[in-house]
Backbone as CSV, one residue per row, in Angstrom:
resi,resn,N_x,N_y,N_z,CA_x,CA_y,CA_z,C_x,C_y,C_z
1,MET,3.603,-3.562,2.079,2.913,-4.072,3.229,2.762,-5.558,3.069
2,ARG,2.626,-6.237,4.199,2.529,-7.696,4.188,1.302,-8.132,4.974
3,ALA,0.533,-9.040,4.364,-0.677,-9.568,5.001,-0.931,-10.972,4.451
4,CYS,-1.911,-11.651,5.039,-2.286,-12.979,4.570,-2.704,-12.901,3.100
5,LYS,-2.170,-13.814,2.305,-2.463,-13.824,0.868,-3.968,-13.884,0.595
6,CYS,-4.708,-14.611,1.429,-6.146,-14.781,1.215,-6.947,-13.509,1.509
7,ALA,-6.324,-12.516,2.147,-7.036,-11.294,2.527,-7.111,-10.266,1.405
8,PHE,-6.237,-10.396,0.399,-6.245,-9.444,-0.707,-7.438,-9.722,-1.610
9,LYS,-8.106,-8.682,-2.048,-9.293,-8.838,-2.885,-8.963,-9.061,-4.356
10,HIS,-7.736,-8.762,-4.753,-7.341,-8.913,-6.150,-6.056,-9.727,-6.224
11,ASP,-5.949,-10.515,-7.273,-4.719,-11.283,-7.473,-3.540,-10.339,-7.631
12,ALA,-2.388,-10.794,-7.214,-1.164,-9.998,-7.299,-0.909,-9.546,-8.735
13,GLY,-0.561,-8.276,-8.873,-0.225,-7.732,-10.180,-1.403,-7.276,-11.016
14,ARG,-2.615,-7.476,-10.541,-3.794,-7.052,-11.300,-3.874,-5.543,-11.374
15,ARG,-4.309,-5.001,-12.484,-4.458,-3.549,-12.641,-5.508,-2.994,-11.683
16,THR,-6.504,-3.813,-11.301,-7.514,-3.334,-10.353,-6.904,-3.093,-8.974
17,ASP,-5.832,-3.801,-8.657,-5.165,-3.627,-7.368,-4.191,-2.464,-7.414
18,SER,-3.511,-2.314,-8.538,-2.479,-1.286,-8.630,-2.379,-0.775,-10.060
19,PRO,-3.340,0.057,-10.473,-3.374,0.521,-11.859,-2.192,1.397,-12.238
20,GLY,-1.625,1.119,-13.381,-0.588,1.973,-13.944,0.762,1.893,-13.273
21,VAL,0.927,1.011,-12.302,2.181,0.947,-11.571,2.668,-0.494,-11.541
22,ARG,3.909,-0.685,-11.818,4.486,-2.022,-11.743,4.714,-2.359,-10.279
23,ARG,4.236,-3.476,-9.839,4.310,-3.861,-8.426,5.225,-5.065,-8.241
24,ASN,5.981,-5.033,-7.183,6.742,-6.211,-6.779,5.917,-6.945,-5.741
25,VAL,5.723,-8.247,-5.944,4.962,-9.067,-5.020,5.866,-10.201,-4.574
26,VAL,5.940,-10.411,-3.274,6.768,-11.475,-2.723,5.851,-12.466,-2.015
27,GLN,5.848,-13.703,-2.486,5.077,-14.764,-1.848,5.919,-15.344,-0.711
28,ARG,5.307,-15.536,0.438,6.006,-16.095,1.592,5.497,-17.502,1.875
29,ARG,6.358,-18.330,2.426,5.984,-19.715,2.742,4.909,-19.803,3.810
30,ASP,4.771,-18.754,4.618,3.789,-18.780,5.708,2.384,-18.369,5.259
31,GLY,2.162,-18.226,3.953,0.839,-17.871,3.436,0.589,-16.380,3.376
32,THR,1.618,-15.580,3.659,1.474,-14.135,3.528,2.079,-13.692,2.212
33,GLU,1.780,-12.461,1.868,2.251,-11.895,0.614,2.649,-10.449,0.867
34,GLU,3.747,-10.017,0.283,4.166,-8.624,0.373,3.794,-7.926,-0.917
35,ARG,3.173,-6.762,-0.774,2.826,-5.952,-1.945,3.291,-4.527,-1.713
36,ALA,3.736,-3.899,-2.784,4.187,-2.508,-2.716,3.130,-1.623,-3.362
37,TYR,2.778,-0.557,-2.668,1.818,0.403,-3.195,2.481,1.758,-3.302
38,ALA,2.126,2.494,-4.348,2.569,3.870,-4.557,4.048,3.975,-4.878
39,ASP,4.603,2.954,-5.478,5.993,2.997,-5.897,6.017,3.398,-7.367
40,ASN,6.442,4.596,-7.651,6.419,5.092,-9.020,7.831,5.142,-9.579
41,ARG,8.242,4.094,-10.239,9.596,4.033,-10.799,9.697,4.720,-12.151
42,GLY,8.565,5.011,-12.763,8.594,5.595,-14.098,8.655,7.106,-14.131
43,GLY,8.654,7.753,-12.980,8.709,9.210,-12.945,7.339,9.837,-13.038
44,PRO,7.279,11.142,-12.882,5.994,11.848,-12.909,5.223,11.582,-14.199
45,GLY,3.922,11.383,-14.033,3.064,11.175,-15.188,2.954,9.738,-15.642
46,SER,3.680,8.817,-15.000,3.650,7.428,-15.458,2.624,6.577,-14.722
47,GLY,1.898,7.151,-13.818,0.899,6.382,-13.079,0.735,6.926,-11.685
48,GLU,0.154,6.128,-10.827,-0.062,6.530,-9.436,1.274,6.861,-8.792
49,GLU,1.366,8.001,-8.127,2.646,8.454,-7.615,2.728,8.439,-6.097
50,GLY,1.845,7.748,-5.430,1.930,7.661,-3.983,1.160,8.755,-3.297
51,PHE,1.473,8.954,-2.038,0.758,9.923,-1.231,1.540,11.208,-1.109
52,ASP,0.849,12.303,-1.192,1.398,13.583,-0.807,1.637,13.500,0.699
53,GLY,2.735,14.083,1.186,3.072,14.021,2.599,1.965,14.528,3.507
54,ALA,1.327,15.629,3.121,0.238,16.196,3.934,-0.958,15.248,3.970
55,ARG,-1.231,14.604,2.850,-2.361,13.654,2.799,-2.071,12.452,3.686
56,PHE,-0.837,11.937,3.617,-0.488,10.782,4.434,-0.550,11.140,5.917
57,LYS,-0.063,12.329,6.273,-0.131,12.778,7.669,-1.575,12.864,8.133
58,ALA,-2.462,13.353,7.276,-3.880,13.451,7.630,-4.478,12.059,7.878
59,LEU,-4.090,11.071,7.058,-4.573,9.704,7.262,-4.110,9.161,8.606
60,VAL,-2.841,9.403,8.934,-2.284,8.916,10.197,-2.898,9.661,11.382
61,ASP,-3.064,10.962,11.258,-3.699,11.744,12.329,-5.126,11.250,12.588
62,ALA,-5.854,10.945,11.524,-7.230,10.460,11.668,-7.281,9.098,12.362
63,ALA,-6.171,8.349,12.294,-6.084,7.044,12.953,-5.439,7.162,14.332
64,GLY,-5.401,8.371,14.873,-4.841,8.580,16.202,-3.345,8.377,16.270
65,GLY,-2.663,8.573,15.143,-1.212,8.412,15.104,-0.747,6.997,14.807
66,ASP,-1.665,6.071,14.619,-1.329,4.663,14.341,-1.144,4.483,12.833
67,VAL,0.110,4.380,12.403,0.425,4.290,10.975,-0.172,3.025,10.363
68,ALA,-0.034,1.890,11.046,-0.580,0.632,10.513,-2.099,0.712,10.358
69,ALA,-2.782,1.309,11.328,-4.240,1.457,11.237,-4.620,2.366,10.079
70,ALA,-3.840,3.426,9.858,-4.110,4.332,8.742,-3.952,3.618,7.409
71,VAL,-2.895,2.840,7.274,-2.655,2.105,6.026,-3.735,1.045,5.836
72,GLN,-4.080,0.341,6.904,-5.120,-0.675,6.813,-6.445,-0.055,6.377
73,LYS,-6.806,1.094,6.950,-8.052,1.773,6.560,-8.011,2.173,5.093
74,TRP,-6.864,2.701,4.628,-6.739,3.077,3.222,-6.910,1.856,2.325
75,LEU,-6.314,0.724,2.707,-6.427,-0.498,1.908,-7.862,-1.003,1.864
76,VAL,-8.582,-0.906,2.970,-9.989,-1.312,3.004,-10.838,-0.334,2.187
77,ASP,-10.616,0.967,2.405,-11.394,1.986,1.691,-11.201,1.932,0.186
78,THR,-10.024,1.523,-0.264,-9.739,1.427,-1.697,-10.002,0.025,-2.236
79,ASP,-10.649,-0.819,-1.410,-11.089,-2.160,-1.817,-9.933,-3.072,-2.206
80,LYS,-8.828,-3.002,-1.466,-7.670,-3.851,-1.750,-7.571,-5.049,-0.809
81,ILE,-8.031,-4.901,0.446,-8.022,-6.011,1.399,-9.364,-6.098,2.106
82,GLU,-9.585,-7.246,2.725,-10.804,-7.462,3.498,-10.725,-6.677,4.811
83,PRO,-11.840,-6.124,5.281,-11.850,-5.432,6.570,-11.357,-6.358,7.687
84,GLY,-10.614,-5.795,8.626,-10.114,-6.558,9.763,-8.836,-7.338,9.500
85,THR,-8.305,-7.219,8.294,-7.081,-7.949,7.954,-5.894,-7.406,8.751
86,PRO,-5.221,-8.267,9.516,-4.029,-7.793,10.222,-2.884,-7.549,9.239
87,ILE,-2.181,-6.458,9.428,-0.986,-6.192,8.638,0.189,-6.813,9.386
88,VAL,0.857,-7.757,8.744,1.948,-8.494,9.371,3.248,-7.692,9.321
89,GLY,3.432,-6.928,8.270,4.636,-6.114,8.128,4.326,-4.864,7.329
90,LEU,5.023,-3.782,7.660,4.767,-2.516,6.992,6.063,-1.734,6.888
91,GLU,6.338,-1.236,5.710,7.520,-0.407,5.497,7.069,0.859,4.780
92,ILE,7.405,2.000,5.354,7.049,3.290,4.773,8.343,3.961,4.331
93,ARG,8.372,4.408,3.108,9.549,5.118,2.585,9.151,6.520,2.194
94,ALA,10.040,7.441,2.433,9.808,8.837,2.057,11.103,9.421,1.515
95,TRP,10.963,10.418,0.703,12.134,11.080,0.147,11.775,12.515,-0.190
96,MET,12.790,13.312,-0.378,12.575,14.697,-0.779,13.071,14.850,-2.211
97,PRO,12.296,15.515,-3.050,12.743,15.701,-4.437,13.973,16.603,-4.495
98,GLN,14.827,16.318,-5.451,16.008,17.168,-5.653,15.624,18.320,-6.549
99,ASN,16.127,19.490,-6.257,15.832,20.668,-7.083,16.886,20.862,-8.140
């Protein structure tokens, strides 16, 4: 997700912002910053593994189907951004595990 750099409550890469997960942070010239949440490159058991599909759907349903509002609420509720922070960009990725 991308938002104004000043809106994040924790410096990029801090464990308080993203415990147990290596995060890619992209600084933009316009004063915004891109941060990745729930990206688990280390496999199961290596840290935060993202959202269960049913949980993510429940968050979006509670926001009236507005994905950006659901993500923004989650970021505020988890103390990652200031309330009212506009999300400038959002990318959601999903995959199915291979059996």
